[in-house]
C-alpha positions in Angstrom: 3.6 -43.5 17.5 5.1 -43.2 14.1 3.7 -40.3 12.0 2.6 -41.6 8.6 3.1 -38.2 7.1 6.8 -38.4 7.8 7.2 -41.8 6.0 9.7 -41.4 3.2 8.1 -41.5 -0.2 9.9 -44.6 -1.3 8.3 -46.6 1.5 4.9 -45.9 0.0 6.0 -46.9 -3.5 6.1 -50.7 -3.2 7.2 -51.2 -6.8 10.3 -49.1 -6.4 13.3 -51.6 -6.3 14.9 -50.3 -3.1 15.4 -51.6 0.4 16.6 -49.6 3.3 20.3 -50.2 4.0 20.2 -48.1 7.1 19.3 -44.7 8.6 21.5 -41.9 10.0 20.2 -39.0 12.1 22.9 -36.4 12.8 22.4 -33.6 15.3 24.5 -30.5 15.7 25.4 -30.3 19.4 23.2 -28.0 21.6 23.9 -24.4 22.4 27.2 -24.0 24.2 29.6 -21.6 25.8 32.6 -23.6 24.5 34.1 -24.3 27.9 35.2 -27.8 26.9 33.9 -28.9 30.3 31.3 -31.7 30.2 28.5 -31.4 29.4 29.4 -27.9 27.9 25.8 -27.0 27.2 23.7 -24.1 28.3 20.2 -24.7 29.7 18.9 -23.8 26.2 21.3 -26.3 24.7 20.1 -29.1 27.0 16.5 -28.3 26.1 17.2 -28.3 22.4 18.5 -31.9 22.6 15.7 -33.0 25.0 13.2 -31.8 22.5 15.1 -33.3 19.6 15.3 -36.6 21.4 11.6 -36.6 22.2 10.7 -35.9 18.6 13.0 -38.6 17.3 11.6 -41.1 19.8 8.1 -40.6 18.3 9.4 -41.2 14.8 11.4 -44.4 15.5 9.7 -47.8 15.4 11.8 -49.8 17.8 10.3 -53.1 16.6 11.9 -52.5 13.2 15.0 -50.4 14.0 18.1 -51.0 16.0 19.4 -47.8 17.5 23.1 -46.9 18.0 24.4 -43.6 19.5 27.7 -42.0 18.6 29.3 -38.6 19.1 32.3 -36.5 18.4 34.9 -36.5 21.2 34.1 -32.9 22.1 32.5 -32.4 25.5 29.5 -30.5 24.0 28.9 -33.3 21.6 29.1 -36.0 24.3 26.8 -34.0 26.5 24.3 -33.7 23.7 24.6 -37.4 22.8 24.0 -38.4 26.4 20.7 -36.5 26.4 19.6 -38.2 23.2 20.6 -41.6 24.7 18.5 -40.9 27.8 15.5 -39.8 25.7 15.8 -42.9 23.5 16.5 -45.4 26.3 19.9 -46.3 25.0 22.6 -47.1 27.5 25.8 -47.1 25.4 27.3 -44.6 23.1 30.4 -44.7 20.9 33.0 -41.9 20.4 33.8 -41.4 16.7 36.8 -39.3 15.9 35.4 -39.0 12.3 32.6 -36.8 13.7 34.9 -34.2 15.2 34.8 -30.6 14.3 37.6 -28.8 12.5 41.0 -29.6 13.9 42.7 -26.6 15.5 46.5 -26.6 14.9 47.4 -23.3 16.5 45.0 -22.6 19.4 46.3 -19.1 20.2 46.0 -17.9 16.7 42.6 -19.6 16.2 41.2 -17.9 19.3 42.4 -14.6 18.0 40.7 -15.2 14.6 37.5 -16.4 16.3 37.2 -13.3 18.5 37.8 -11.0 15.6 35.0 -12.8 13.7 32.3 -13.0 16.4 33.0 -9.6 17.9 32.2 -8.4 21.4 28.6 -9.6 21.0 29.9 -13.2 20.7 27.7 -13.9 17.7 28.3 -17.5 16.8 26.3 -17.1 13.6 29.1 -14.9 12.2 31.5 -17.8 12.9 29.3 -20.2 11.0 29.1 -17.9 8.0 32.9 -17.2 8.1 33.7 -20.9 8.2 31.5 -21.5 5.1 33.0 -18.7 3.0 36.2 -17.2 4.4 39.2 -18.4 2.5 41.3 -18.3 5.7 39.6 -21.6 6.7 41.1 -23.2 3.6 44.4 -21.3 3.3 45.6 -21.0 6.9 46.7 -24.6 7.2 49.0 -23.6 10.1 45.9 -22.7 12.2 43.1 -25.0 10.9 42.5 -28.3 9.2 41.6 -27.1 5.7 37.9 -26.9 5.0 38.4 -29.2 2.0 39.9 -31.9 4.2 36.9 -31.7 6.6 34.7 -32.2 3.5 36.7 -35.3 2.6 36.3 -36.6 6.1 32.6 -36.2 5.9 32.4 -38.3 2.7 34.8 -40.9 4.2 32.3 -41.1 7.1 29.5 -42.0 4.7 31.7 -44.7 3.2 32.4 -46.1 6.7 28.7 -46.1 7.6 27.8 -47.8 4.3 30.2 -50.6 5.1 28.9 -50.9 8.7 25.3 -51.1 7.5 26.2 -53.6 4.8 27.9 -55.9 7.3 24.9 -55.5 9.7 22.5 -56.5 6.8 24.3 -59.7 6.3 23.6 -60.8 9.8 19.9 -61.1 9.0 18.6 -59.5 12.2 15.4 -58.3 10.4 15.9 -54.8 11.7 17.1 -51.6 10.1 20.2 -50.1 11.7 19.7 -46.5 12.8 22.8 -44.5 13.8 22.0 -41.4 15.9 25.1 -39.1 16.0 26.2 -35.7 17.3 28.7 -33.6 15.4 29.6 -30.0 14.6 28.8 -27.3 12.1 31.9 -27.9 10.0 30.9 -31.6 9.5 27.6 -30.6 8.0 28.6 -27.5 6.0 29.6 -29.1 2.7 26.7 -31.6 2.5 23.9 -29.1 3.4 25.3 -26.4 1.0 25.7 -28.8 -1.9 22.4 -30.6 -1.5 20.1 -27.8 -0.3 21.8 -24.8 -1.8 21.9 -23.0 1.6 23.5 -19.6 1.2 25.0 -18.4 4.4 24.5 -14.8 3.3 20.8 -15.4 3.2 20.1 -18.3 5.5 21.9 -19.7 8.5 23.2 -23.3 8.1 22.5 -26.0 10.6 21.8 -24.5 14.0 22.4 -25.7 17.5 20.3 -28.9 18.2 19.1 -29.1 14.6 19.3 -32.4 12.7 20.1 -33.8 9.3 18.6 -37.2 8.3 20.0 -39.7 5.8 18.3 -42.9 4.6 20.8 -45.1 2.7 19.1 -47.4 0.2 20.3 -50.6 -1.6 19.2 -51.4 -5.1 17.7 -54.9 -5.4 17.9 -55.3 -9.2 21.3 -53.8 -10.1 24.8 -55.0 -10.0 26.3 -51.5 -9.3 27.2 -51.7 -5.6 29.5 -48.7 -5.9 26.8 -46.1 -6.1 24.5 -45.8 -3.1 21.2 -43.8 -3.3 20.6 -41.7 -0.2 17.6 -39.7 0.8 18.7 -36.5 2.6 16.2 -34.6 4.7 16.7 -31.2 6.2 14.1 -28.8 7.5 11.3 -30.9 6.1 12.8 -31.0 2.6 14.0 -34.3 1.1 16.4 -34.7 -1.8 17.9 -37.8 -3.3 21.7 -38.0 -3.8 23.9 -40.7 -5.1 27.1 -41.5 -3.2 29.9 -42.9 -5.3 31.9 -45.2 -3.0 34.9 -45.4 -5.4 35.5 -41.7 -5.7 33.8 -40.7 -2.4 31.8 -38.0 -4.1 28.1 -37.2 -4.3 25.8 -36.3 -7.1 22.3 -34.8 -6.9 19.8 -37.1 -8.4 17.6 -35.6 -11.1 14.1 -34.9 -10.1 11.5 -36.8 -12.1 
């Protein structure tokens, strides 16, 4: 049953000139030991996605939404997506390279850097923080895909989704497309930090099994099709951003 308290504010404001273009729910994969062997999830990781899938199932109105499942090619992401698909009763999933984590260009050197960062206690939170702030993840292009390139890929992904939802809307199926995806910390980093001002020194970014929700809107009374309003929800807080399709950039909407 849908929880009315979780209904986006714009759905309650009938006079607001927006329709829903589509919805995206992106999960970070569940807890993992990074074995690269499917499903590459710990028992806790499996439980995280089972609970996330159960919660999402309660929020979705299947009579009004068409659900698609996609994931990064990584085993831990595919394992997570398969759990979500089972919970939601969806048979098929798509692999999307755009959802992949940071590309490793020198595996031996990357592993050395990772082990130096997480230490003998294998603290992945230290790796998350380092990725967000350490200049090596921008400068060591011989080892990693630069952080700025991953950010561009995230924004390119929003453009691809906008096009996909727009094409779907022209088919007049009378349903809202809802893409449920699984990706990695690196994919979320830029968006969460910019929109919600998450400071890795004070608060951990998106954790294993946690989700980020985007509701893409379409304006009914304006000719400007290049700027897409999006409601972004994270940890119960919702903010409105505007995605510029031409420049592939985002601006935070001013709060009224």
